[in-house]
KEZA-520405 format. One record per residue: residue number from 1; residue in three letters; x, y, z of N, C-alpha, C in turn; chain. Coordinates in nm, 4 decimals. Example, Ala and Ser with C-alpha at 12.3 -4.5 7.8 and 13.67 -1.06 7.14 Angstrom:
2
<rec resi="1" resn="Ala" n_u="1.3190" n_v="-0.5690" n_w="0.7800" ca_u="1.2300" ca_v="-0.4500" ca_w="0.7800" c_u="1.3200" c_v="-0.3300" c_w="0.7800" chain="A"/>
<rec resi="2" resn="Ser" n_u="1.2850" n_v="-0.2250" n_w="0.7080" ca_u="1.3670" ca_v="-0.1060" ca_w="0.7140" c_u="1.2900" c_v="0.0030" c_w="0.7870" chain="A"/>
//
This chain:
95
<rec resi="1" resn="Met" n_u="7.0809" n_v="17.4215" n_w="14.0873" ca_u="7.2166" ca_v="17.3865" ca_w="14.0521" c_u="7.2585" c_v="17.2805" c_w="14.1531" chain="A"/>
<rec resi="2" resn="Thr" n_u="7.3143" n_v="17.1679" n_w="14.0925" ca_u="7.3561" ca_v="17.0579" ca_w="14.1783" c_u="7.4999" c_v="17.0678" c_w="14.2131" chain="A"/>
<rec resi="3" resn="Thr" n_u="7.5408" n_v="17.0393" n_w="14.3363" ca_u="7.6757" ca_v="17.0403" ca_w="14.3780" c_u="7.7489" c_v="16.9156" c_w="14.3269" chain="A"/>
<rec resi="4" resn="Pro" n_u="7.8619" n_v="16.9344" n_w="14.2632" ca_u="7.9253" ca_v="16.8182" ca_w="14.1963" c_u="7.9779" c_v="16.7221" c_w="14.3026" chain="A"/>
<rec resi="5" resn="Leu" n_u="7.9770" n_v="16.5937" n_w="14.2739" ca_u="8.0281" ca_v="16.4889" ca_w="14.3608" c_u="8.1815" c_v="16.5025" c_w="14.3576" chain="A"/>
<rec resi="6" resn="Leu" n_u="8.2413" n_v="16.4666" n_w="14.4717" ca_u="8.3906" ca_v="16.4597" ca_w="14.4866" c_u="8.4351" c_v="16.3307" c_w="14.4108" chain="A"/>
<rec resi="7" resn="Thr" n_u="8.5552" n_v="16.3356" n_w="14.3580" ca_u="8.6179" ca_v="16.2158" ca_w="14.2989" c_u="8.6737" c_v="16.1291" c_w="14.4087" chain="A"/>
<rec resi="8" resn="Glu" n_u="8.7011" n_v="16.0086" n_w="14.3808" ca_u="8.7632" ca_v="15.9217" ca_w="14.4808" c_u="8.8911" c_v="15.9771" c_w="14.5402" chain="A"/>
<rec resi="9" resn="Thr" n_u="8.9724" n_v="16.0417" n_w="14.4544" ca_u="9.0975" ca_v="16.1047" ca_w="14.4998" c_u="9.0712" c_v="16.2172" c_w="14.5968" chain="A"/>
<rec resi="10" resn="Glu" n_u="8.9680" n_v="16.3012" n_w="14.5644" ca_u="8.9318" ca_v="16.4104" ca_w="14.6458" c_u="8.8770" c_v="16.3612" c_w="14.7825" chain="A"/>
<rec resi="11" resn="Ile" n_u="8.8041" n_v="16.2549" n_w="14.7805" ca_u="8.7492" ca_v="16.1987" ca_w="14.9055" c_u="8.8629" c_v="16.1508" c_w="14.9936" chain="A"/>
<rec resi="12" resn="Thr" n_u="8.9561" n_v="16.0763" n_w="14.9355" ca_u="9.0722" ca_v="16.0190" ca_w="15.0045" c_u="9.1554" c_v="16.1313" c_w="15.0670" chain="A"/>
<rec resi="13" resn="Asp" n_u="9.1820" n_v="16.2365" n_w="14.9842" ca_u="9.2602" ca_v="16.3551" ca_w="15.0310" c_u="9.1877" c_v="16.4216" c_w="15.1516" chain="A"/>
<rec resi="14" resn="Ala" n_u="9.0608" n_v="16.4375" n_w="15.1363" ca_u="8.9831" ca_v="16.5085" ca_w="15.2429" c_u="8.9873" c_v="16.4270" c_w="15.3700" chain="A"/>
<rec resi="15" resn="Leu" n_u="8.9695" n_v="16.2929" n_w="15.3603" ca_u="8.9735" ca_v="16.2108" ca_w="15.4846" c_u="9.1084" c_v="16.2174" c_w="15.5512" chain="A"/>
<rec resi="16" resn="Glu" n_u="9.2151" n_v="16.2265" n_w="15.4756" ca_u="9.3459" ca_v="16.2362" ca_w="15.5351" c_u="9.3635" c_v="16.3571" c_w="15.6213" chain="A"/>
<rec resi="17" resn="Ser" n_u="9.2880" n_v="16.4663" n_w="15.5844" ca_u="9.3060" ca_v="16.5887" ca_w="15.6517" c_u="9.1944" c_v="16.6158" c_w="15.7585" chain="A"/>
<rec resi="18" resn="Leu" n_u="9.1024" n_v="16.5223" n_w="15.7743" ca_u="8.9964" ca_v="16.5348" ca_w="15.8705" c_u="9.0238" c_v="16.4503" c_w="15.9974" chain="A"/>
<rec resi="19" resn="Ser" n_u="8.9900" n_v="16.4917" n_w="16.1109" ca_u="9.0251" ca_v="16.4235" ca_w="16.2324" c_u="8.9103" c_v="16.3236" c_w="16.2667" chain="A"/>
<rec resi="20" resn="Gly" n_u="8.9421" n_v="16.1927" n_w="16.2589" ca_u="8.8504" ca_v="16.0952" ca_w="16.3082" c_u="8.7343" c_v="16.0514" c_w="16.2084" chain="A"/>
<rec resi="21" resn="Trp" n_u="8.7362" n_v="16.1068" n_w="16.0971" ca_u="8.6270" ca_v="16.0847" ca_w="15.9966" c_u="8.6612" c_v="15.9567" c_w="15.9178" chain="A"/>
<rec resi="22" resn="Thr" n_u="8.5596" n_v="15.8761" n_w="15.8921" ca_u="8.5792" ca_v="15.7561" ca_w="15.8093" c_u="8.4619" c_v="15.7532" c_w="15.7035" chain="A"/>
<rec resi="23" resn="Arg" n_u="8.4964" n_v="15.6771" n_w="15.5953" ca_u="8.3992" ca_v="15.6695" ca_w="15.4926" c_u="8.3038" c_v="15.5538" c_w="15.5214" chain="A"/>
<rec resi="24" resn="Asp" n_u="8.1807" n_v="15.5756" n_w="15.4883" ca_u="8.0734" ca_v="15.4678" ca_w="15.5040" c_u="7.9881" c_v="15.4805" c_w="15.3777" chain="A"/>
<rec resi="25" resn="Gly" n_u="8.0309" n_v="15.4149" n_w="15.2689" ca_u="7.9605" ca_v="15.4216" ca_w="15.1428" c_u="7.9625" c_v="15.5636" c_w="15.0853" chain="A"/>
<rec resi="26" resn="Asp" n_u="7.8441" n_v="15.6215" n_w="15.0688" ca_u="7.8341" ca_v="15.7529" ca_w="15.0073" c_u="7.8335" c_v="15.8628" c_w="15.1175" chain="A"/>
<rec resi="27" resn="Ala" n_u="7.8852" n_v="15.8375" n_w="15.2330" ca_u="7.8858" ca_v="15.9279" ca_w="15.3467" c_u="8.0191" c_v="15.9236" c_w="15.4199" chain="A"/>
<rec resi="28" resn="Ile" n_u="8.0390" n_v="16.0224" n_w="15.5028" ca_u="8.1528" ca_v="16.0228" ca_w="15.5988" c_u="8.0901" c_v="16.0374" c_w="15.7334" chain="A"/>
<rec resi="29" resn="Thr" n_u="8.1605" n_v="15.9737" n_w="15.8292" ca_u="8.1050" ca_v="15.9709" ca_w="15.9660" c_u="8.2137" c_v="15.9905" c_w="16.0721" chain="A"/>
<rec resi="30" resn="Arg" n_u="8.1755" n_v="16.0518" n_w="16.1856" ca_u="8.2682" ca_v="16.0700" ca_w="16.2984" c_u="8.1852" c_v="16.0597" c_w="16.4277" chain="A"/>
<rec resi="31" resn="Thr" n_u="8.2389" n_v="15.9937" n_w="16.5257" ca_u="8.1783" ca_v="15.9882" ca_w="16.6557" c_u="8.2652" c_v="16.0653" c_w="16.7537" chain="A"/>
<rec resi="32" resn="Val" n_u="8.1997" n_v="16.1556" n_w="16.8229" ca_u="8.2669" ca_v="16.2402" ca_w="16.9219" c_u="8.2260" c_v="16.1957" c_w="17.0598" chain="A"/>
<rec resi="33" resn="Gln" n_u="8.3249" n_v="16.1702" n_w="17.1519" ca_u="8.2925" ca_v="16.1359" ca_w="17.2897" c_u="8.2907" c_v="16.2681" c_w="17.3718" chain="A"/>
<rec resi="34" resn="Ala" n_u="8.1809" n_v="16.3056" n_w="17.4196" ca_u="8.1693" ca_v="16.4266" ca_w="17.4987" c_u="8.1974" c_v="16.3921" c_w="17.6453" chain="A"/>
<rec resi="35" resn="Pro" n_u="8.2517" n_v="16.4851" n_w="17.7247" ca_u="8.2771" ca_v="16.4575" ca_w="17.8677" c_u="8.1528" c_v="16.4333" c_w="17.9452" chain="A"/>
<rec resi="36" resn="Thr" n_u="8.0393" n_v="16.4893" n_w="17.9088" ca_u="7.9141" ca_v="16.4633" ca_w="17.9773" c_u="7.8020" c_v="16.4684" c_w="17.8751" chain="A"/>
<rec resi="37" resn="Phe" n_u="7.6836" n_v="16.4134" n_w="17.9198" ca_u="7.5680" ca_v="16.4155" ca_w="17.8274" c_u="7.5304" c_v="16.5603" c_w="17.7869" chain="A"/>
<rec resi="38" resn="Pro" n_u="7.5180" n_v="16.6504" n_w="17.8873" ca_u="7.4878" ca_v="16.7865" ca_w="17.8518" c_u="7.5902" c_v="16.8518" c_w="17.7543" chain="A"/>
<rec resi="39" resn="Ala" n_u="7.7207" n_v="16.8188" n_w="17.7681" ca_u="7.8188" ca_v="16.8731" ca_w="17.6784" c_u="7.7949" c_v="16.8148" c_w="17.5361" chain="A"/>
<rec resi="40" resn="Gly" n_u="7.7542" n_v="16.6933" n_w="17.5240" ca_u="7.7195" ca_v="16.6397" ca_w="17.3905" c_u="7.6003" c_v="16.7099" c_w="17.3317" chain="A"/>
<rec resi="41" resn="Ile" n_u="7.4999" n_v="16.7383" n_w="17.4024" ca_u="7.3848" ca_v="16.8139" ca_w="17.3552" c_u="7.4245" c_v="16.9559" c_w="17.3121" chain="A"/>
<rec resi="42" resn="Glu" n_u="7.5122" n_v="17.0174" n_w="17.3926" ca_u="7.5654" ca_v="17.1538" ca_w="17.3554" c_u="7.6378" c_v="17.1474" c_w="17.2254" chain="A"/>
<rec resi="43" resn="Leu" n_u="7.7176" n_v="17.0433" n_w="17.1989" ca_u="7.7915" ca_v="17.0290" ca_w="17.0735" c_u="7.6885" c_v="17.0078" c_w="16.9577" chain="A"/>
<rec resi="44" resn="Val" n_u="7.5862" n_v="16.9336" n_w="16.9833" ca_u="7.4814" ca_v="16.9132" ca_w="16.8797" c_u="7.4177" c_v="17.0502" c_w="16.8503" chain="A"/>
<rec resi="45" resn="Gln" n_u="7.3855" n_v="17.1326" n_w="16.9461" ca_u="7.3295" ca_v="17.2605" ca_w="16.9262" c_u="7.4207" c_v="17.3560" c_w="16.8393" chain="A"/>
<rec resi="46" resn="Arg" n_u="7.5482" n_v="17.3529" n_w="16.8744" ca_u="7.6482" ca_v="17.4327" ca_w="16.7918" c_u="7.6541" c_v="17.3823" c_w="16.6496" chain="A"/>
<rec resi="47" resn="Val" n_u="7.6570" n_v="17.2540" n_w="16.6331" ca_u="7.6637" ca_v="17.1994" ca_w="16.4968" c_u="7.5312" c_v="17.2323" c_w="16.4203" chain="A"/>
<rec resi="48" resn="Ala" n_u="7.4199" n_v="17.2259" n_w="16.4928" ca_u="7.2912" ca_v="17.2597" ca_w="16.4272" c_u="7.2895" c_v="17.4041" c_w="16.3770" chain="A"/>
<rec resi="49" resn="Glu" n_u="7.3439" n_v="17.4907" n_w="16.4537" ca_u="7.3511" ca_v="17.6296" ca_w="16.4158" c_u="7.4378" c_v="17.6487" c_w="16.2905" chain="A"/>
<rec resi="50" resn="Ala" n_u="7.5554" n_v="17.5854" n_w="16.2890" ca_u="7.6491" ca_v="17.5891" ca_w="16.1753" c_u="7.5802" c_v="17.5313" c_w="16.0556" chain="A"/>
<rec resi="51" resn="Ala" n_u="7.5160" n_v="17.4157" n_w="16.0731" ca_u="7.4461" ca_v="17.3466" ca_w="15.9614" c_u="7.3366" c_v="17.4368" c_w="15.9045" chain="A"/>
<rec resi="52" resn="Glu" n_u="7.2639" n_v="17.5020" n_w="15.9862" ca_u="7.1578" ca_v="17.5888" ca_w="15.9419" c_u="7.2081" c_v="17.7067" c_w="15.8604" chain="A"/>
<rec resi="53" resn="Thr" n_u="7.3168" n_v="17.7645" n_w="15.9068" ca_u="7.3851" ca_v="17.8716" ca_w="15.8372" c_u="7.4327" c_v="17.8246" c_w="15.6976" chain="A"/>
<rec resi="54" resn="Ala" n_u="7.4898" n_v="17.7013" n_w="15.6928" ca_u="7.5411" ca_v="17.6534" ca_w="15.5665" c_u="7.4295" c_v="17.5929" c_w="15.4765" chain="A"/>
<rec resi="55" resn="Asn" n_u="7.3084" n_v="17.5785" n_w="15.5367" ca_u="7.1946" ca_v="17.5083" ca_w="15.4630" c_u="7.2419" c_v="17.3672" c_w="15.4172" chain="A"/>
<rec resi="56" resn="His" n_u="7.3098" n_v="17.2991" n_w="15.5090" ca_u="7.3608" ca_v="17.1642" ca_w="15.4829" c_u="7.3602" c_v="17.0901" c_w="15.6139" chain="A"/>
<rec resi="57" resn="His" n_u="7.2755" n_v="16.9914" n_w="15.6256" ca_u="7.2489" ca_v="16.9307" ca_w="15.7574" c_u="7.2914" c_v="16.7827" c_w="15.7707" chain="A"/>
<rec resi="58" resn="Pro" n_u="7.3624" n_v="16.7601" n_w="15.8839" ca_u="7.4127" ca_v="16.6217" ca_w="15.8994" c_u="7.3027" c_v="16.5326" c_w="15.9659" chain="A"/>
<rec resi="59" resn="Asp" n_u="7.3208" n_v="16.3971" n_w="15.9501" ca_u="7.2455" ca_v="16.3078" ca_w="16.0324" c_u="7.3172" c_v="16.2993" c_w="16.1676" chain="A"/>
<rec resi="60" resn="Ile" n_u="7.2415" n_v="16.3081" n_w="16.2783" ca_u="7.3039" ca_v="16.3077" ca_w="16.4110" c_u="7.2410" c_v="16.1995" c_w="16.4941" chain="A"/>
<rec resi="61" resn="Asp" n_u="7.3301" n_v="16.1157" n_w="16.5562" ca_u="7.2813" ca_v="16.0056" ca_w="16.6371" c_u="7.3461" c_v="16.0341" c_w="16.7821" chain="A"/>
<rec resi="62" resn="Ile" n_u="7.2609" n_v="16.0418" n_w="16.8847" ca_u="7.3101" ca_v="16.0740" ca_w="17.0168" c_u="7.2874" c_v="15.9447" c_w="17.1033" chain="A"/>
<rec resi="63" resn="Arg" n_u="7.4011" n_v="15.8978" n_w="17.1630" ca_u="7.3927" ca_v="15.7823" ca_w="17.2549" c_u="7.4707" c_v="15.8130" c_w="17.3758" chain="A"/>
<rec resi="64" resn="Trp" n_u="7.4016" n_v="15.8626" n_w="17.4754" ca_u="7.4601" ca_v="15.9134" ca_w="17.5994" c_u="7.5611" c_v="16.0179" c_w="17.5699" chain="A"/>
<rec resi="65" resn="Arg" n_u="7.6931" n_v="15.9880" n_w="17.5916" ca_u="7.7965" ca_v="16.0891" ca_w="17.5631" c_u="7.8575" c_v="16.0791" c_w="17.4280" chain="A"/>
<rec resi="66" resn="Lys" n_u="7.8147" n_v="15.9847" n_w="17.3478" ca_u="7.8629" ca_v="15.9592" ca_w="17.2106" c_u="7.7696" c_v="16.0223" c_w="17.1140" chain="A"/>
<rec resi="67" resn="Val" n_u="7.8266" n_v="16.1178" n_w="17.0349" ca_u="7.7462" ca_v="16.1803" ca_w="16.9270" c_u="7.8103" c_v="16.1479" c_w="16.7928" chain="A"/>
<rec resi="68" resn="Thr" n_u="7.7331" n_v="16.0857" n_w="16.7041" ca_u="7.7824" ca_v="16.0474" ca_w="16.5752" c_u="7.7261" c_v="16.1378" c_w="16.4676" chain="A"/>
<rec resi="69" resn="Phe" n_u="7.8098" n_v="16.1961" n_w="16.3858" ca_u="7.7703" ca_v="16.2817" ca_w="16.2766" c_u="7.7946" c_v="16.2050" c_w="16.1464" chain="A"/>
<rec resi="70" resn="Thr" n_u="7.6912" n_v="16.2081" n_w="16.0606" ca_u="7.7053" ca_v="16.1457" ca_w="15.9271" c_u="7.6708" c_v="16.2568" c_w="15.8230" chain="A"/>
<rec resi="71" resn="Leu" n_u="7.7668" n_v="16.2656" n_w="15.7248" ca_u="7.7471" ca_v="16.3679" ca_w="15.6193" c_u="7.7452" c_v="16.3029" c_w="15.4808" chain="A"/>
<rec resi="72" resn="Ser" n_u="7.6476" n_v="16.3530" n_w="15.4056" ca_u="7.6283" ca_v="16.3128" ca_w="15.2613" c_u="7.5394" c_v="16.4193" c_w="15.2008" chain="A"/>
<rec resi="73" resn="Thr" n_u="7.5684" n_v="16.4518" n_w="15.0751" ca_u="7.4804" ca_v="16.5457" ca_w="15.0100" c_u="7.3724" c_v="16.4623" c_w="14.9348" chain="A"/>
<rec resi="74" resn="His" n_u="7.2591" n_v="16.4453" n_w="14.9979" ca_u="7.1576" ca_v="16.3521" ca_w="14.9434" c_u="7.1137" c_v="16.4021" c_w="14.8077" chain="A"/>
<rec resi="75" resn="Ser" n_u="7.1012" n_v="16.5319" n_w="14.7802" ca_u="7.0491" ca_v="16.5842" ca_w="14.6524" c_u="7.1523" c_v="16.5529" c_w="14.5439" chain="A"/>
<rec resi="76" resn="Ala" n_u="7.2772" n_v="16.5333" n_w="14.5722" ca_u="7.3818" ca_v="16.5000" ca_w="14.4753" c_u="7.4086" c_v="16.3488" c_w="14.4686" chain="A"/>
<rec resi="77" resn="Gly" n_u="7.3628" n_v="16.2795" n_w="14.5628" ca_u="7.3721" ca_v="16.1313" ca_w="14.5613" c_u="7.5175" c_v="16.0848" c_w="14.6115" chain="A"/>
<rec resi="78" resn="Gly" n_u="7.5765" n_v="16.1642" n_w="14.6970" ca_u="7.7065" ca_v="16.1235" ca_w="14.7512" c_u="7.7789" c_v="16.2376" c_w="14.8186" chain="A"/>
<rec resi="79" resn="Leu" n_u="7.9086" n_v="16.2278" n_w="14.8218" ca_u="7.9921" ca_v="16.3261" ca_w="14.8912" c_u="8.0281" c_v="16.4439" c_w="14.8037" chain="A"/>
<rec resi="80" resn="Thr" n_u="8.0164" n_v="16.5672" n_w="14.8633" ca_u="8.0562" ca_v="16.6856" ca_w="14.7895" c_u="8.1371" c_v="16.7737" c_w="14.8819" chain="A"/>
<rec resi="81" resn="Ala" n_u="8.1782" n_v="16.8865" n_w="14.8235" ca_u="8.2596" ca_v="16.9829" ca_w="14.9074" c_u="8.1773" c_v="17.0352" c_w="15.0275" chain="A"/>
<rec resi="82" resn="Leu" n_u="8.0475" n_v="17.0362" n_w="15.0158" ca_u="7.9703" ca_v="17.0767" ca_w="15.1305" c_u="7.9878" c_v="16.9888" c_w="15.2511" chain="A"/>
<rec resi="83" resn="Asp" n_u="8.0037" n_v="16.8590" n_w="15.2232" ca_u="8.0241" ca_v="16.7682" ca_w="15.3366" c_u="8.1600" c_v="16.7829" c_w="15.3997" chain="A"/>
<rec resi="84" resn="Val" n_u="8.2666" n_v="16.8082" n_w="15.3219" ca_u="8.3976" ca_v="16.8312" ca_w="15.3741" c_u="8.3998" c_v="16.9595" c_w="15.4489" chain="A"/>
<rec resi="85" resn="Ala" n_u="8.3381" n_v="17.0589" n_w="15.3988" ca_u="8.3342" ca_v="17.1904" ca_w="15.4731" c_u="8.2651" c_v="17.1749" c_w="15.6031" chain="A"/>
<rec resi="86" resn="Leu" n_u="8.1538" n_v="17.1040" n_w="15.6084" ca_u="8.0772" ca_v="17.0939" ca_w="15.7366" c_u="8.1612" c_v="16.9995" c_w="15.8323" chain="A"/>
<rec resi="87" resn="Ala" n_u="8.2294" n_v="16.8971" n_w="15.7773" ca_u="8.3107" ca_v="16.8094" ca_w="15.8598" c_u="8.4207" c_v="16.8962" c_w="15.9288" chain="A"/>
<rec resi="88" resn="Arg" n_u="8.4842" n_v="16.9830" n_w="15.8556" ca_u="8.5834" ca_v="17.0687" ca_w="15.9145" c_u="8.5238" c_v="17.1576" c_w="16.0225" chain="A"/>
<rec resi="89" resn="Glu" n_u="8.4069" n_v="17.2113" n_w="16.0019" ca_u="8.3420" ca_v="17.2913" ca_w="16.1020" c_u="8.3053" c_v="17.2076" c_w="16.2298" chain="A"/>
<rec resi="90" resn="Ile" n_u="8.2617" n_v="17.0921" n_w="16.2105" ca_u="8.2297" ca_v="17.0030" ca_w="16.3177" c_u="8.3613" c_v="16.9750" c_w="16.3975" chain="A"/>
<rec resi="91" resn="Asp" n_u="8.4697" n_v="16.9478" n_w="16.3291" ca_u="8.6025" ca_v="16.9275" ca_w="16.3931" c_u="8.6368" c_v="17.0516" c_w="16.4782" chain="A"/>
<rec resi="92" resn="Arg" n_u="8.6158" n_v="17.1678" n_w="16.4202" ca_u="8.6477" ca_v="17.2897" ca_w="16.4955" c_u="8.5611" c_v="17.3026" c_w="16.6241" chain="A"/>
<rec resi="93" resn="Leu" n_u="8.4301" n_v="17.2808" n_w="16.6055" ca_u="8.3376" ca_v="17.2923" ca_w="16.7193" c_u="8.3616" c_v="17.1819" c_w="16.8250" chain="A"/>
<rec resi="94" resn="Ala" n_u="8.4007" n_v="17.0660" n_w="16.7843" ca_u="8.4296" ca_v="16.9524" ca_w="16.8766" c_u="8.5625" c_v="16.9707" c_w="16.9418" chain="A"/>
<rec resi="95" resn="Gly" n_u="8.6524" n_v="17.0514" n_w="16.8831" ca_u="8.7908" ca_v="17.0656" ca_w="16.9328" c_u="8.7998" c_v="17.0893" c_w="17.0779" chain="A"/>
//
């Protein structure tokens, strides 16, 4: 069963309620500035555990203290509720 894509309105509404997320084509992205490199790695570990539980995995780019998360539901070909839910969890973990 495929997860349905969000409408443009749903994407816009979701981005208004997410902290620091922007749209990049068929994905949403956020960069978190960690206080230290180890803190950034710890955040990645916490997000990895949440992603594994949700069976929905972000692309993660680590550049020293900057960690960029990119979300898209590749199997659906764009943004779905799974991406918004994981973005909210990343916001909570990065809080």
